[in-house]
Backbone as a ProteinNet text record, in pm:
[ID]
protein_1_A
[PRIMARY]
XXXXXXXXXXXXXXXXXXXXXXXXXXXXXXXXXXXXXXXXXXXXXXXXXXXXXXXXXXXXXXXXXXXXXXXXXXXXXXXXXXXXXXXXXXXXXXXXXXXXXXXXXXXXXXXXXXXXXXXXXXXXXXXXXXXXXXXXXXXXXXXXXXXXXXXXXXXXXXXXXXXXXXXXXXXXXXXXXXXXXXXXXXXXXXXXXXXXXXXXXXXXXXXXXXXXXXXXXXXXXXXXXXXXXXXXXXXXXXXXXXXXXXXXXXXXXXXXXXXXXXXXXXXXXXXXXXXXXXXXXX
[TERTIARY]
85	-1.8	89.3	26	113.2	31.2	85.4	4.6	85	0.1	45.1	0.6	89.7	61.5	68.7	-14.6	5.9	-60.8	-49.9	-122.6	-127.2	-189.8	-206	-125.1	-50.8	25.8	169.9	204	328.5	419.9	532.8	617.3	687.5	706.8	774.1	692.5	550.3	474.3	477.8	485.6	494.6	372.6	257.3	164.8	181.9	249.2	284.4	396.8	483.6	607.5	546.9	461.7	406.5	324.7	241.9	162.8	253	360.2	434.2	532	558.2	629.3	542.9	411.2	325.5	284.5	258.7	210.2	330.3	453.9	570.8	587.6	516	547.9	429.6	337.9	241.2	243.7	329	330.9	418.9	441.7	512.4	457.7	516.3	454.2	547.7	494.9	553.7	486.7	560.2	506.9	528.4	429	430.1	356.5	410.5	340.7	393.3	299.2	343.6	453.9	529	658.7	615.5	510.2	459.5	329.5	249.8	126.9	27.6	-76	-173.9	-311.7	-341.9	-467.2	-567.2	-681.3	-814.5	-823.8	-732.5	-731.1	-821.8	-888.8	-993.7	-904.9	-971.8	-911.4	-852.8	-797.1	-743.4	-627.1	-630.2	-525.6	-448.3	-316.4	-224.3	-232.9	-324.3	-325	-262.8	-226.8	-180.1	-43.1	26.8	166.2	236.6	355.2	410.7	440.8	443.2	496.6	634.2	702.7	838.4	847.3	936.3	956.2	1090.1	1094.8	1225.7	1236	1330.3	1357.1	1439.5	1368.1	1430.5	1505.8	1596	1689.5	1606.5	1465.2	1391.9	1329.3	1355.4	1300.6	1156.7	1096.7	973.1	1003.2	888.1	884.1	815.7	881.2	817.5	771.5	644.7	602.4	560	586.9	546.4	395.1	320.7	168.3	88.2	-43.3	-141.9	-151.4	-216.3	-241.3	-293.1	-390.5	-454.2	-355.8	-261	-145	-59.8	-29.1	46.4	-4.8	-124.7	-190.3	-200.9	-244.1	-257.4	-128.4	-24.6	120.4	156.6	149	197.7	124.8	-7.7	-79.7	-63.9	-23.5	-18.2	123	221.6	358.5	442	456.1	580.6	563.3	439	422.6	305.9	314.1	221.2	199.5	307.9	310.2	296.2	257.1	254.8	112.3	58.1	-72.9	-102.8	-140.3	-166	-298.1	-279	-387.2	-492.4	-423.2	-502.1	-412.9	-478.2	-419.2	-471.1	-386.4	-423	-360.6	-439.1	-386.6	-394	-291.4	-284	-157.4	-134.3	-254.8	-265.9	-381.1	-412.8	-379.8	-323.4	-320	-443.1	-534.2	-654.2	-784.3	-905.9	-1014.6	-1049	-1103.3	-1195.5	-1325.7	-1395.1	-1549.5	-1658.5	-1764.4	-1865.6	-1840.5	-1906	-1896.7	-1738.8	-1644.2	-1516.5	-1440.9	-1484.2	-1449	-1454.7	-1551.5	-1565.6	-1436.6	-1365.2	-1252.6	-1101.8	-1124.8	-984.5	-908.7	-794.7	-686.8	-657.2	-675.9	-617.2	-741.4	-876.8	-996	-974.5	-943.5	-929.2	-831.3	-724.3	-610.2	-680.6	-751.9	-814.1	-925.9	-990.1	-1107.4	-1041.3	-918	-855.3	-827.5	-779.5	-755.2	-870.3	-984.2	-1107.8	-1155.6	-1145.5	-1203	-1129.7	-1011.8	-927	-948.1	-1042.2	-1066	-976.5	-906.5	-812.9	-875.8	-899.9	-953.1	-895.8	-977.6	-901.8	-952.3	-854.1	-886.8	-811.5	-910.6	-854.9	-851.2	-724.5	-712.9	-678.7	-734.7	-720.2	-709.1	-627	-609.3	-678.7	-807.5	-865.6	-800.3	-775.2	-697.7	-553.4	-517.9	-369	-331.4	-198.8	-158.9	-164.6	-222.6	-237.5	-96.4	-79.8	59	100.3	223.5	273.1	432.2	489	632.8	643.5	749	751.2	754.5	798.6	786.6	651.4	587.9	438	372.9	388.9	320.4	349.7	474.6	504.4	423.6	414	357.8	199.9	142.7	1.7	-25.3	74.3	65	91.2	186.7	213.7	81.2	16.6	-114.7	-200	-212.4	-315.4	-258.4	-143.3	-115.7	-137.5	-106.6	-115.6	-275.9	-358.7	-486.1	-534.1	-474.5	-500.1	-446.8	-335	-278.5	-369.5	-426.8	-521.1	-638.4	-687	-815.4	-802.5	-679.2	-655.2	-623.9	-561.5	-520.7	-641.6	-697.2	-815	-954.4	-959.4	-1105.2	-1098.6	-1201.1	-1192.6	-1239.3	-1203.2	-1235.3	-1185.6	-1059.9	-1011.1	-1081	-1132	-1191	-1347.8	-1390.3	-1505.1	-1506.7	-1398.4	-1394.9	-1363.9	-1288.3	-1266.8	-1400.9	-1498.8	-1619.9	-1721.5	-1683.2	-1757.4	-1705.3	-1715.4	-1676.1	-1726.7	-1632.3	-1674.5	-1708.7	-1649.3	-1649.7	-1516	-1497.6	-1373.9	-1428.3	-1330	-1360.7	-1291	-1365.2	-1296.9	-1301.5	-1171.1	-1148.5	-1077	-1154.5	-1085.7	-1070.6	-962.1	-895.1	-904.6	-951.8	-927.9	-798.1	-777.1	-647.4	-619.2	-564.5	-554.1	-398.2	-374.3	-242	-192.4	-295.8	-283.7	-368.8	-316.9	-412.1	-521.4	-499.5	-616.4	-732.8	-710.6	-791.6	-914.2	-890.4	-970.2	-1066.2	-1198.4	-1291	-1335.3	-1301.8	-1337.4	-1375.9	-1441.8	-1473.5	-1626.4	-1666.9	-1806.8	-1806.9	-1898.5	-1946.4	-2036.3	-2010.6	-2080.9	-2121.5	-2206.9	-2234.9	-2157.2	-2164.7	-2107.5	-2200.8	-2154.7	-2226.6	-2241.2	-2305	-2322.7	-2328.2	-2235.7	-2225.1	-2187	-2244.7	-2245.5	-2082.1	-2039.9	-1905.1	-1913.9	-1830	-1854.5	-1846.5	-1731.3	-1704.4	-1640.1	-1709.4	-1661	-1541.7	-1557.9	-1458.1	-1421	-1276.8	-1217.9	-1178.2	-1225.2	-1164.9	-1054	-921.6	-824.7	-752.8	-684.3	-583.9	-449.1	-393.7	-245.5	-149.8	-24.2	78.8	71.1	31.4	21	-110.3	-181	-310.3	-416.8	-399.6	-501.1	-606.6	-738.3	-843.2	-798.2	-807.5	-781.1	-882	-877.9	-979.4	-906.2	-924.1	-898.8	-1018.8	-1017.4	-1135.5	-1107	-1232.1	-1204.4	-1309.6	-1289.2	-1382.9	-1405.5	-1343.7	-1359.5	-1501.3	-1534.9	-1670.5	-1673.9	-1779.7	-1802.4	-1879.1	-1832.6	-1903.1	-2050.5	-2089.1	-2217	-2310.8	-2237.5	-2318.2	-2344.7	-2439.9	-2490.5	-2620.8	-2642.3	-2781	-2887.9	-2994.7	-3107.6	-3178.2	-3266.4	-3333.4	-3396.8	-3480	-3540.1	-3468.7	-3346.2	-3263.9	-3196.7	-3157.4	-3115.1	-3210	-3339.4	-3438.6	-3470.4	-3445.8	-3475.4	-3372.4	-3230.2	-3143	-3154.9	-3213.2	-3226.3	-3343.8	-3434.7	-3550	-3511.6	-3431	-3392.1	-3312	-3229.5	-3170.6	-3205.3	-3329.7	-3394	-3352.8	-3331.6	-3299.6	-3441.3	-3421.5	-3547.7	-3557.4	-3683.1	-3718.2	-3614.4	-3534.3	-3437.8	-3323.9	-3282.8	-3172.1	-3204.2	-3329.3	-3392.4	-3372.1	-3399.7	-3393	-3247	-3149.4	-3006.2	-2931.3	-3016.4	-2968	-2870.4	-2765.4	-2650.9	-2673.2	-2691.5	-2719.2	-2615.5	-2491	-2386.9	-2325.8	-2286.9	-2236.4	-2094.5	-1997.4	-1859.7	-1812.1	-1867.4	-1823.3	-1862.2	-1985.5	-2029.8	-1933.9	-1908.9	-1803.4	-1670.5	-1620.8	-1479.6	-1498.9	-1603.1	-1624	-1634.5	-1682.8	-1708.4	-1598.7	-1486.1	-1368.5	-1351	-1422	-1429.4	-1360.4	-1302.2	-1266.2	-1405.9	-1390.5	-1515.3	-1470.5	-1558.8	-1548.8	-1642	-1633.1	-1749.6	-1729.4	-1813.8	-1816.8	-1869.2	-1806.6	-1845.2	-1848	-1979.1	-1988.3	-1978.4	-1916.4	-1892.8	-1976.7	-1997.1	-2064.4	-2207.4	-2261.4	-2402.4	-2507	-2606.2	-2722.8	-2840.1	-2904.1	-3000.7	-3135.9	-3187	-3302.2	-3423.8	-3433.8	-3550.5	-3525.8	-3394.5	-3376.7	-3398	-3369	-3395	-3541.4	-3616.8	-3758.5	-3849.3	-3783.6	-3837.3	-3822.5	-3686.3	-3663.7	-3712.4	-3735.7	-3789.5	-3940.5	-4003.8	-4141.8	-4170.3	-4048.1	-4069.9	-4093.8	-4159.1	-4161.1	-4066.8	-3961.1	-3827.5	-3827
-119.5	-7	123.6	210.9	354.8	455.7	533.2	642.5	777.4	870.3	1010.7	1085.1	1135	1201	1328.6	1414.7	1558.7	1578.1	1698.4	1763.2	1907.7	1957.6	2100.1	2141.1	2065.8	2107.2	2132.5	2112.9	2125.1	2017	2019	1926.8	1834.7	1922	1869.7	1814.5	1819.7	1770.9	1637.1	1598.2	1457.1	1353.9	1407.2	1324.8	1290.3	1367.9	1335.8	1217.2	1238.9	1149.8	1000.4	1004.3	881.4	806.5	889.1	827.7	772.3	852.8	792.9	673.7	664.9	544	432	452.4	333.4	284.3	378.4	335.6	273.9	322.7	261.6	106.1	66.1	-76.3	-164.3	-100.6	-183.2	-138.7	-47.7	0.4	107.3	173.9	275.7	420.4	489.1	629.5	748.3	842.7	968.1	1094.3	1188	1292.1	1440.7	1509.1	1627.9	1734.4	1812.1	1881.2	2041.4	2114.4	2264.9	2284.8	2372.9	2415.1	2463.8	2539.5	2567	2532.9	2559.2	2537.3	2591.9	2524.4	2596.1	2550.3	2540.8	2504.3	2595.9	2545.9	2622.6	2691.9	2630.8	2710.1	2618.6	2518.1	2447	2392.5	2397.6	2358.2	2470.4	2585.1	2698	2668.3	2734.8	2705.1	2841.3	2840.1	2958.8	2976.3	3063.8	3085.9	3215.1	3284.5	3430.5	3447.7	3333.9	3334.9	3197.4	3191.9	3068.3	2991.8	2858	2766.5	2715.4	2687.9	2639.9	2520.3	2412.7	2301.4	2286.4	2216.1	2202.2	2054	1989.4	1830	1843.2	1779.3	1751.2	1641.1	1626	1517.1	1393.2	1409.7	1277.2	1241.3	1313.9	1249.7	1327.9	1399	1462.5	1570.1	1624.6	1748.2	1849.9	1956.1	2075.3	2176	2244.3	2333.1	2455.5	2569.8	2705.3	2737.2	2630.4	2660	2579.2	2576.3	2518.8	2356.4	2287.8	2153.5	2117.6	2172.4	2153.7	2177.3	2287	2305.5	2195.6	2135.6	2019.2	1903	1867.3	1754.2	1794.6	1915.2	1955.3	1946.9	1993.2	1994.4	1856.3	1760.2	1630.6	1543.5	1552	1481.4	1514.8	1646.1	1705.1	1732.2	1723.6	1754.2	1659.8	1671.7	1601.9	1455.5	1393.3	1263.5	1235.3	1299.6	1287.1	1149.5	1067.5	939.4	831.4	872.5	760.3	735.1	621.9	575.4	559.2	646.5	637.6	563.7	464.1	397.8	475.9	573.6	631.8	768.5	874.8	998.6	1007.4	995.8	1006.8	1123.1	1201	1343.7	1321.7	1399.8	1398.7	1345.8	1282.8	1278.1	1418.3	1480.9	1619.3	1619.5	1732.7	1769.3	1837	1734	1781.3	1727.6	1735.3	1672.1	1758.1	1671.7	1749.5	1686.4	1729.3	1672	1779.2	1704	1790.4	1906.4	2016.3	2120.7	2167.5	2127.4	2175	2126.1	2014.8	1974.6	2060.8	2169.8	2280.2	2368.6	2379.8	2483.4	2396.5	2274.4	2200.2	2191.1	2221	2216.4	2051.8	1967.9	1820.7	1764.9	1813.5	1749.7	1823.2	1954.5	2021.2	1954.5	1901.6	1833.8	1713.6	1620.3	1500	1550.2	1627.1	1677.1	1697.2	1770.5	1799.2	1684.3	1561	1452.1	1376.1	1386.8	1323.2	1377.6	1502.5	1583.2	1530.6	1473.6	1421.2	1273.5	1195.4	1054.3	974.9	1028.8	963	906.3	806.9	763	846.7	904.2	1003.6	977.1	989.9	952.3	1074.1	1154.4	1264.8	1213.2	1212.1	1155	1270.2	1245.3	1333.8	1267	1310.6	1260.1	1354.7	1296.1	1391.6	1416.5	1558	1575.6	1596.5	1573.7	1594.3	1736.1	1761.7	1899.7	1944.4	1850.4	1878.2	1863.5	1953.2	1960.8	1826.4	1759.4	1654.5	1637.7	1554.6	1536.7	1501.4	1526.6	1481.4	1324.2	1263.6	1118	1069.8	1128.7	1087	1113.5	1238.7	1280	1184.7	1154.3	1059.5	936.6	883.4	756.7	764.7	867.7	884.8	882.9	936.6	952	806.4	746.5	608.6	517.6	543.9	449	486.6	598.5	661.1	591.1	618.1	571.4	413.1	342.4	213.9	170.7	241.3	217.6	241.8	345.8	365.9	249.5	199.7	85.9	-41.1	-70.6	-172.2	-152.3	-33.5	-10.5	-54	-35.6	-46.7	-206.5	-271.8	-408.3	-501.9	-456.7	-577.5	-549	-442.7	-426.4	-394	-392.2	-350.3	-219.2	-127.4	20.5	85.7	47.4	112.6	77.6	-48.8	-94.8	-9.5	13.6	79.6	222.9	288.5	423.3	438.3	343.4	329.7	335	270.6	276	373.5	470.9	604.9	723.7	746.3	879.1	1004.8	1107.2	1215.5	1208.7	1106.5	1098.9	1112.1	1167.5	1165.1	1096.4	997.2	931.2	1018.7	1070.6	1136.9	1062.1	1046.2	958.6	1036.9	1011.6	1076.3	954.6	961	859	919.2	831.4	888.7	916.2	991.8	1014	935.5	819	723.4	697.4	638.3	602.3	467	382.3	235.8	214.2	123	103.5	16.8	-61.6	-141.3	-51.8	70.8	157.9	206.3	164.7	191	74.2	95.1	-5.5	-60.9	12.4	-39.6	65.3	47.1	148.5	164.1	295.2	317.5	405.3	350.8	451.3	545.9	686	795.3	900.2	962.4	1098.7	1210.9	1321.6	1431.4	1490.1	1525.9	1593.9	1744.8	1812.9	1956.3	2017.6	2079.4	2140.7	2304.3	2368.4	2501.9	2542.4	2634.6	2709.2	2782.8	2770.7	2845.8	3003.9	3036.6	3175.7	3200.5	3212.3	3230.2	3327.6	3449.1	3551.7	3599.5	3624.3	3673	3809.5	3913.9	4055.6	4064	4129.1	4146.4	4280.9	4329.7	4454.2	4419	4446.4	4395	4486	4457.7	4532.9	4686.4	4715.3	4854.9	4930	4861.9	4926.2	4924.9	4831.7	4829.4	4700.9	4723.6	4621.7	4509.5	4365.5	4264.2	4142.7	4051.4	3940.4	3807.2	3709.8	3575.1	3505	3431	3332.3	3205.9	3123.5	3012.1	2915.4	2787.3	2673.8	2603.2	2646.2	2549.3	2542.1	2408.7	2388.1	2370.3	2438.9	2414.2	2264.7	2174	2061.1	2075.4	2197.9	2216.4	2273.8	2322.2	2395.9	2297.8	2206.5	2108.1	2142	2117.9	2137.7	2082.9	2139.3	2076.6	1977.8	1878.7	1782.3	1856.4	1987.3	2034.1	2103.9	2162.3	2217.5	2096.8	1995	1884.7	1838	1823.3	1781.2	1885	2008	2100.4	2094.1	2063.5	2041.7	1933.4	1799.6	1698.5	1728.5	1785.7	1816	1896.6	1994.1	2071.1	2000.2	1883.3	1807.2	1639	1633.2	1504	1393.8	1271.9	1159.4	1112.3	1044.9	964.2	831.9	780.6	652.8	562.5	527.2	419.9	465.9	573.3	636.9	626.2	657	674	529.2	428.2	301.8	251.6	340.8	298	411.9	497.7	601.7	548.5	612.9	587.8	645.4	568	645.1	688.2	690.8	744.5	880.9	984.3	1097.2	1081.5	1154.9	1131	1192	1282.9	1335.4	1229.8	1180.2	1066.3	947.9	901.8	784	815.6	915.2	940.5	957.4	1022.6	1021	903.5	810.8	653.8	571	629	551.5	472.2	513	460.2	536.4	462.9	544.7	585.7	704.9	769.2	761.9	691.1	689.6	747.2	883.6	947.8	973	913.3	929.9	1069.9	1159.3	1287.6	1305.9	1332.5	1342.8	1469.5	1495.4	1626.8	1665.4	1783.2	1823.7	1748.1	1765.4	1682.8	1802.5	1789.4	1859.3	1779	1792.4	1699.1	1709.1	1610.4	1596.1	1689.3	1679.2	1745.5	1895.6	1942	2090.7	2127.3	2057	2084.7	2070.4	1980.5	1998	2117.3	2158.9	2258.3	2399.4	2406.2	2534.5	2543.1	2425.8	2424.5	2459.8	2447.9	2472.9	2627.9	2707.7	2851.5	2918.3	3039.7	3110.5	3213.4	3176.7	3244.9	3312.7
1.3	14.2	5.9	-75.5	-74.9	-16.7	84.8	150.8	140.3	116.7	132.7	259.8	329.5	465.8	456.9	543.3	555.9	691.4	741.1	863.2	854.1	967.6	985	1093.3	1155.5	1271.4	1245.8	1113.4	1061.3	1067.6	980.9	942.5	1058.4	1181.6	1284	1409.2	1373.6	1467.9	1504	1643.6	1691.2	1615	1609	1562.9	1408.9	1343.9	1198.6	1193.4	1286.8	1287.8	1318.4	1419.3	1474.3	1376.4	1287.8	1178.5	1083.9	1034.7	948.4	965.2	1103	1141.7	1139.1	1199.5	1195.2	1052.1	971.8	836.7	759.1	787.7	733.3	747.1	842.9	883.5	803.7	727.5	655.7	498.7	470.4	328.4	311.3	190.2	154.3	192.1	259.2	314.9	272.8	227.5	197.1	267.2	321.2	379.9	305.9	271.6	228.9	333.5	405.4	510	526.1	567.7	594.5	676.6	646.8	704.2	840.6	870.2	1006.7	1027.3	1145.3	1185	1104	1047.6	967.5	1021.3	1155.5	1202.7	1161.2	1153.9	1130.4	995.8	879.1	753.9	658.1	710.1	615.6	507	387.8	266.4	165.3	238.4	152.6	73.8	-42.5	-142	-157.8	-186.7	-203.8	-351.3	-408	-551	-594.9	-496.2	-524.3	-509	-435.2	-409.9	-444.8	-464.5	-508.7	-401.6	-435.1	-320.7	-339.8	-234	-229.6	-145	-189.7	-110.8	-48.9	66.8	122.6	168.9	132.3	159.2	303.5	391.1	533.5	544.5	656.6	655.3	684.7	749.9	763.5	630.7	525	401.9	385.4	471.5	476.6	386.4	298	211.5	287.8	323.8	390.2	267.2	290.6	192	275.4	216.6	273	237.5	255.2	227.3	323.9	280	373.4	359.2	447.6	429.2	277.4	239.4	107.3	-2.6	17.9	-82.3	-91.3	20.5	4.8	-53.1	-28.7	-82.7	-245.7	-285.4	-428.6	-498.7	-444.7	-498.7	-504.6	-420.1	-413	-519.9	-529.1	-620.5	-772	-795.7	-921.7	-976.5	-897.6	-926	-865.5	-727.3	-654.6	-666.4	-662.5	-678.2	-781.4	-893.3	-1001.7	-1061.1	-1055.1	-1119.3	-1020.4	-888.3	-793.1	-759.4	-774.5	-751.1	-600.9	-530.2	-377.3	-360	-248.9	-203.2	-124.5	-41.8	47.7	100.7	120.7	179.4	318	411.4	557.6	616.9	678.2	746.3	891.2	956.9	1097.4	1148.5	1268.5	1360.1	1435.9	1410.7	1463.2	1623.6	1656.9	1808.5	1870	1917.5	1958.9	1871	1925.1	1848.4	1722.2	1625.2	1515.5	1513.5	1611.3	1605.5	1570.9	1531	1498.4	1386.3	1413.1	1304.6	1296.1	1391.5	1370.2	1249.7	1178.6	1052.9	940.6	954.6	854.7	851.8	972	990.5	984.1	998	1037.8	889.7	927.8	801.7	801	877.9	882	798.1	818.4	741.7	607.5	596.1	467.3	382.7	418.7	320.9	296.1	366.7	329.3	217.1	236.3	146.2	2.8	7.6	-117.6	-188.6	-121.3	-178.5	-241.4	-160.8	-200.7	-321.9	-346.9	-466.9	-576.5	-574.3	-706.6	-698.7	-611.9	-622.8	-548.3	-442.3	-383.3	-233.7	-196.7	-47.7	47.4	140.1	226.5	375.1	474.1	620	689.1	770.1	846.4	995.3	1070.4	1205.4	1311.1	1421.3	1522.4	1655.6	1739.7	1885.9	1978.6	2036.1	2127.7	2255.4	2290.9	2404	2378.8	2234.5	2201.2	2235.8	2263.7	2290.2	2428.9	2526.4	2662.2	2720	2825.8	2876	2935.9	2877.2	2925.1	2895.4	2936.3	2886.2	2732.9	2671	2545.2	2526.4	2630.7	2619.2	2630.3	2722.4	2737.8	2622.8	2539.2	2424.1	2318.1	2304.5	2181.9	2213.5	2330.7	2364.3	2326.4	2367.1	2324.6	2172.8	2096.4	1966	1883.9	1973.7	1908.9	1941.1	2023.5	2049.5	1937.8	1930.6	1805.2	1690.8	1643.5	1523.7	1502	1599.8	1623.7	1593.9	1635	1606.5	1462.9	1407.9	1267	1169.1	1208	1139.4	1161.7	1283.1	1312.9	1243.7	1222.3	1153.7	1013.3	949.6	809.1	790.7	874.5	857.4	918.6	1011.6	1074.7	1009.2	928	870.8	727.3	670.7	518.4	511.2	594.7	575.8	462.5	414.3	297.7	179.3	161.5	49.3	34.6	157.2	175.5	128.4	183.5	135.4	-6.5	-70.3	-200.7	-285	-223.4	-294.2	-253.7	-170.2	-138.8	-177.1	-303.4	-369.6	-287.6	-295.8	-219.9	-75.7	-24.9	143.1	191.2	307.1	370.9	519.5	559.3	684.9	805.6	894.1	1000.6	1119	1159	1274	1396	1507.1	1630.4	1723.5	1794.8	1873.1	2015.4	2102.5	2251.3	2298.7	2381.2	2441.6	2567.9	2544.8	2662.7	2697.1	2807.6	2857.8	2813.9	2787.1	2741.2	2643.5	2536.4	2426.5	2455	2575.6	2624.4	2672.9	2706.4	2755.7	2631	2524.7	2407.1	2394.5	2382.6	2404.2	2274.5	2172.9	2030.4	1943.1	1822	1744.3	1715.7	1678.3	1654.4	1535.2	1433.5	1331.5	1394.6	1360.2	1411.4	1314.2	1350.7	1287.2	1338.9	1285.3	1350	1452.6	1550.5	1661.1	1640	1723	1724.2	1856.1	1913.1	2029.9	2029.6	2118.1	2097.9	2139.9	2080.9	2107.5	2249.8	2329.4	2461.9	2437.9	2386.3	2375.2	2232.8	2121	1994.1	1977.4	2042.4	2030.1	2160.6	2167.6	2301.9	2271	2308.9	2282.8	2370.2	2315.2	2421.8	2358.8	2436.8	2413.1	2374.1	2248	2202.3	2281.2	2273.3	2338.9	2301.4	2195.9	2153.5	2179.1	2262.9	2324.1	2214.2	2092.7	2001.4	2040.7	1994.3	2007.3	1930	1981.8	1894.1	1937.1	1855.3	1881.7	1861.6	1955.5	1929.2	1905.4	1797.3	1767.1	1833	1871.9	1956.6	1905.2	1899	1857.1	1989.6	2103	2216.8	2264.4	2303.5	2350.1	2497.9	2557.9	2698	2716.6	2784.4	2817.7	2869.3	2927.6	2970.9	2868.1	2781.5	2656.8	2545	2572.4	2486.1	2444.6	2306.5	2257.4	2321.4	2351.9	2396.2	2304.4	2366.3	2278.7	2176.9	2210.3	2115.3	2019.4	2049.3	1934.6	1846.7	1911.4	1820.7	1721	1783.3	1686.1	1569.5	1604.7	1496.2	1389.1	1437	1338.3	1262.9	1323.2	1249.2	1141.3	1193.5	1088.2	973.6	975.5	885.8	776.7	807.8	720.3	723	743.7	768.1	650.5	700.5	595.4	555.9	436.9	384	475.3	423.5	505.5	525.6	418.7	412.8	506.7	522.5	590.4	730.2	771.9	902.3	971.1	885.3	944.8	972	901.6	940.5	1023.5	1075.7	1162.6	1262.4	1285	1371.6	1509.5	1615.2	1749.3	1801.7	1757.9	1819.1	1752.3	1833.8	1770	1796	1723.4	1738.2	1878.6	1927.1	2071.5	2172.8	2154.8	2256.8	2235	2138.4	2113.3	2174.7	2160.8	2225	2370.7	2417.8	2560.3	2628.8	2557.8	2615.1	2588.1	2538.1	2529.1	2384.3	2285.4	2146.4	2048.5	1949.6	1830.4	1757.3	1697.4	1629.6	1507.4	1404.4	1248.7	1198.7	1154.1	1074.7	927	848.9	727.2	679.9	623.7	576.9	448.7	385	244.5	195.2	75.1	27.7	-81.9	-121.7	-242.2	-249.7	-130.4	-111.3	-93.2	-202.1	-205	-163.2	-42.8	-16.9	-87	-112.4	-211.7	-141.7	-7.3	51.2	39.6	34.5	33.5	-118.4	-222	-361	-384.9	-317.5	-333.3	-268.5	-151.9	-81	-150.9	-197.1	-272.8	-417.5	-487.7	-611.9	-608.1	-499.9	-480.3	-459.5	-446.5	-416.1	-554.3	-549.7	-670.1	-679.5	-750.9	-757.5	-881
[MASK]
++++++++++++++++++++++++++++++++++++++++++++++++++++++++++++++++++++++++++++++++++++++++++++++++++++++++++++++++++++++++++++++++++++++++++++++++++++++++++++++++++++++++++++++++++++++++++++++++++++++++++++++++++++++++++++++++++++++++++++++++++++++++++++++++++++++++++++++++++++++++++

């Protein structure tokens, strides 16, 4: 198997190294990743400035661009003649749950691969980035990377992804001290939780107003049943889909100690929305 790897935490991130080392045990892996951190950049492309690459002693290729830039450049230039079986991004430092995937550079890089027909998996370590020693941090990422390898080896998930065009598999791994603490895997839907404080106004050192944007969720700020039902009705499934409804959301699964596997479909225009808008007198 051939894997193309990238991330949004930068080419020196411990999660990237752990993922590369783990995937190298089951196939050929190459890394094309941003020179610096690009968290929160989604699938942004650098179309007004040129990109430059730098080959590191590790063999990784660093790019002065976004995660999506890295995948775009790798597929169409750096490795244009290499048939990759899968693009895997991460392992992200911290969760990418629910609506966060819309902003995630880790997810955005996987999305870019899927647009060009390459099966794509975005991976994140829930709790990654918490204060701990480098040795502890490396151990947590190794556990997470091993879980990704087991997912690929023990299941037919890669074949399933190849047969799901325009889907990205969004994987969140619980942050545990021992691999045995992971209870298993759950197929999940994306959850939806309120952002505790979207904007933090501050004063910069020059006395100017400035603003920090945040996606941090307050565990107490969960949507009520009524609000959740409203969201479901806005994007309701047809009868067949309802019979297959997944009872677990991604945040519920990782909180219970399971790997969360969320298939996220791109370029999807719901039939119900088309019918509703088509009925309008426009």
